[in-house]
N, C-alpha and C positions, 0 to 999 in steps of 0.2 A: 929188624922190625921196630925196635924201640926208637931208633933214629928217625924212621919215617913218621912215627906217631908224634914226635917232638916238632917236626916241621909242620905237620898238619895243625897242631895246637897253635903255633905261631900265626899261621894263616887265618885261623878262626879269630884269634885275638885282634889282628889288624882290621878285619872286617867289622868287628864289634866296635872298635874305636872310631872307625869312619862314620858309623851310623849313630854315634852318641854325641855329635856336634863338635868334634875337634876341628880347629881351623888352622890354616897356615897363614903367615904374615904376607901382606901385599907390599911389594916394593914401591918406593916413592914414584918411580917412573910410570907406574900403572895407575896412579891417582888421577881422577878426572880433572880437566881444566875448566875454570870458571871465568866468565868474561868481566872485564873492567870497562864500564861505559861512562863517558863524560856527559853530564846532563845537557840536554838541548836548551835548557832555560838559562844557561850562563850568558850574561851580557857584559860587554865592556872588557873582555879578556877571555882567556881560555886556560886550560891546565894541561901540561904534558905529563904523561905517565910512561914509565920505562917498560911497561908491558901492556898488552891488550888482553891477555889471558894469563891466568896463574893457577897453580895448584894450591890446595889448602895448606896453610903454614908458610907459604912463600912471602917474602918481603917485597912490597911494591913501593916505588918512589914516585912522588907527585911534585911537580914544579909549577906553581901558579904564574901566569904570564899576563900582566895587565896591559890593556890598550893605553895609548898615549893619553895623559891627563887623568889616569886612574891609578889606584893603589890597591894592593891586596887587603881584603878585610877578614874573610874567614873561609875555612874549608871543612867539609864534612863528607863522610863516606857512609852509605846506607847499603844494607844487604837486601836480599830479595823480599824480605818481610818488612822492609823500611826501618829496621833496627840500626842504631848507630854503631859503627865500627870505630874503635879507638884509633886515633892518629897520633904520631909522634913528631914533634917539631925538631927537625935536624938543624935547619938554618932559619932563623926568624923571618917569616914573611916570604921565604923563597924556596924552601924544600921541606917536604913532609913524607913520612912513611906510614904504612899500615901493614898488618899481617892478614893475608888473604883468608877469609872464612870459608866454610863449606857451602858457598853460595855465590851467585853472581852479585856484583856490586855496582853502585852508581856513585860517581864523584860529583859533588856540588861545590862550586867556588863562588864567592861574592867579592865584588870590587867596588870601591867607593871613589867618587869623583873628587879630584883635588884641583883647586883653582890655579890657573896658569900665572905664576908670579914672575917668571922669567921668560924671555923670548926664546922660542925653540925653533931652530931652522928645520924646515921640511926637506925631505930628500931631493936631490937633483932629479929633474924630470917630472916633478909634481906639476899637474895641469892647473891652469888658472886663466885669468883675464889676459895674461901675456903668453898664453899657451905654455908648453913645457920648457920654453927658454927663459921664463921668468924665475925670479927668486922669491920664495914664499916662506912665511914664518907663522907660528901660533903665538899669540900673546893676549892675555886677558880673556874674559868670559862674558857671554851674552846669550839670552834666550834665542833659539833659532828654529829648531825642527819640531814639528808636531809630535806629540807623544805617541808611541806605538801602542796598539791595542792591548798587548800582553802586560804592559806596565800599569801598576796601580800607584797612586800618589797618596802619601800619608801627610796630611796637613798638620798633624800634631808634631811633626819633625820639621823645623824650619830654620833657615839662616837668613840674616839680613845683610845685603850688600848695598851700601848707600841707601837709596830710596826704594830699592827693589827687595821683595821678599821671595825667597825660593823654598820649595817644599821637596821633601825626600821621596824619590821614586823607588819602587821595589827592585829596580835594576842598579841601585846605588848612585844614580845621577840626581841632580837637582832640577826642579821644574818651576817655571813661572806660569801664572795663569792670566788669561786675557779674555775679555768679552769680544767675541768675533764681530767685526764690522766691515765685511767685504765691500769694496768700492762699488761693485755691481754683481749681479748674479752670474753664475757660470765659472767663478774663480775656483781653482783647485789647489790643494796642498800638494807637497812633494810625494805623498803616498797615494795620490789620486782621489782623495775624498773631497767633498764640497766644502767651501768656506761659506759660513752662514752670514747673512746680513744682520745689521744691528737690531733690526726689529725682532729677530728670533730670540734675543736675549740669551744667547748660548755662550757658555764659557769653555775654553779649551786650555790644555796644559802644553807648554813648549819646553823642550829640553835645553838646559844651559850647557853650552858647548864652547870650546876654544874659538876665539876669533881668528880667522885667517886673514893675513895681510900680504900685500905685495910690496917688496922692497923696491921703491922707485929709484933710489940712488943711495950710495954709501957716503956721499959728500954733500949733504944739505947743511951748509955751514959747519962742515966737519962731522956731521952725524948721519945716521941712517934715517931716511924718510920712508915712512910706512903709510900705505893707503889700504883701507879695508877692501876686501874682495867682494863684499855683498852690500846690498841695502840693509842696514842693520835696524833702522827705525824710521819713523816719519816725524816730521816736526815742521811747523811753519817757520819761515825766516823771521818774521816780526809781524806785529799788528798793522804797521803802516810804513815806517821809514826803512830804507835800504842801507842805513848806516850800520856797517858790520860791528863796529866797536860796541854799539849799544843794543845789538840785536838779541832777540830771544834765543835764537839758535846757538849763538856763541855762549850765552849763559848756560843753556842746557848741556852743551858739550863739555864745558869745564866744571859743571856742577853735577847734575843727575847722572849723565853718562859716565864721567870719570869715576865717580864714587861707586857706581854699580858694576862697572866693567873691570875695575882693577882694584886689587887689594892695596893696602898702604905700602907694602913692599914693592909691588909692581909700579905704583905711582911714582915711587922714588927713582925708578929707572927711566921715566919719561922726562925728556928735556923740556925746559921752559923755552919756547921758541919766540924769537922776535918776528912776528908775522907781518909781512909786507902788505900793507893795504893801500899803497900809493896808486895814483892813476896809471902808472906804468904797468902795475900788476893786473890791471883790468883789460889789458890789450893782448890779443893772441900773439904768439911769438913770431909768426910770419904772416901777418895780415897784409895782403897786397893792396888793399884799398884804404889808404889813410883817411880819406874823406868820410868813410863809414863811421870812423871813431872821432869825428870832429877834430882832426889834427892830433889824435891820440890824447885828447883831454877828457877828463871825467870829473865833473864838478861835485859828484857825490862820493868820491874817494874819501876815506876817513884816515885818522891817525893810525900808525902801527899799533899792534897789540902784543902783549906777552901772554902766551897761551900754552897749556899742556896739550890740548886737543883743538884742532881747527879744521876748517874746510879748505880745499884747494882753491886757488884763484884761476881765472880764465887763462892767464899766462902759463901757470904751472900745468894745467890740464891739456895744453897744446904743446908741451915741451918734449921734443923728440929724445932728449937726454933722459927723460923719465919713462920712455917706452911708449909714448903716445904719438898719434899722427900729428904732424906739424900743422896741417891744414885743419882749422877748427871746424870747417864744414864737411870734413870727411865723415862718412857714416856707413853703417851696414855690418853685415856678418864679419866677425873677426876683429871688429874695432875694440881696442883694449880699454876704451872708456865705458863700454856697456857694463852695467851692474844689474845682477839679478836679485830679486827679493828673497829674503828668508821666509819661512812659513810665518814667523812672528810678525814680520812687517806686512805680509799679505793679510794676515788676520787683523792688523791694525788699520787697514784701509788704504794700502798702497794701490795706485792706479797702474795697471799694466795692459798694454794692447796685446791681448792673447792671440790675435790673428797673425801677428808678425813673429812671435817667438822671441822678441827682444826683451829688454829688461824694464826698469823703472827709471823715470827721470829723477835727477838728484841735484841738490843745491851746490852752487859754488859760492864763495864768499864775496865775489865781485859784484858791486852795484851796477845796474844798467846805466848807461851814460846819459840817457835823455829823459828819465822819469824817476823821481825820488821814491816811488812805491814799487819799483821793479828791481829784481835781482836776477843774475845770470844762473843758468843751470845747464846740465848735460841732458839731452833728450834720451828717451829709451833706446834709440838706435845709435847712440854715441855722438850725435851731432852736438857741437859745443857752442853754437852761436846764437843761443836763444835767451830770452828773459821772460819772466812772468811776475804776476803780483805777489808781493812778499807774504800775503796772508793765506796763500794756498796751503792746505794742511795735508795734501796727499802726496807731496814730494818727498823723496827719499833722502836719508842722511848717510853719507859715506865719510866717516871720520878719517882724519890724517893725524899723524904724530911723528915726532922724531925721538930717537933713543939716545940716551947719554952714552 
């Protein structure tokens, strides 16, 4: 009987302990998982996490991955109450860790724009004016695309590039501002929004981005010859004369454009080219009608020039070795002479025939053979046998350069 009473006492004691709040330990495998979310607001890069969920106390590794032309700036982790979670720098700028709290977390990374000081080859198969068979590079920087709505611009943070002033965007990029002056109503930016005419007195910001170039040849006097892929700007050729040596557009290319598009380091990589301005250079490479060019003479041809930046000649823009149609009057879809405007050049007043879907007409350096106030250009559809008055200010500029 005593033995039975002893067991009864133990049972009573166990029940009492159960109801007085005694707890058992929970194993780590039974802890809840919390989510790791990369913020939707990250621009110009992303971040890789080694986990998408983790338990409290687990170590999570983060690797920031900047887009081309950007570098890592900062990283932060927020819990569900927007409190900061401490991060540890494992490898400067490229690997960070944090300890998972008892909460879902959001990861925020910022990237800053860096100016393109060296030529960067784009991957094989990149599309462009010579389709995917062309060779393309990034080099230098220029305002191009209209600012996205989610980006704010802080004009208290600025940087000067030559004659241009750029302002810091909330996405880490730099922006230039321009008063809109659409050539006519109905023009659209790449995001589908309307381009205002000058009478509206409207200012917009445009993102400074790497300039994309097509490599026309690797042997331009032993150097690479690059031609911009887009209409980067507008400028009249001159007030009156078609003498390229003394032209306004040559001065602008080697002054304002050179200083704003390229850092001093980048400028040192650009060769000084002996630019051929002879009468021969003003003749298409395979013009079957010699009489059209008065026996291939051009009384308005000028002396050669030594330039960092220049325009192509009529002969160069019809050279099949550079990937162009030999016939200067070939035109239409697929013509590799067609150049589309950037948002920046559209805002600046570029003329574009929106009914055809072609590009913008752009200057060549070649003077017209029969009029001292006319210079040659490539039409919006790629036709290369035209000329117009040098004081036209809605023609596009497609710079060329050679690399040391």
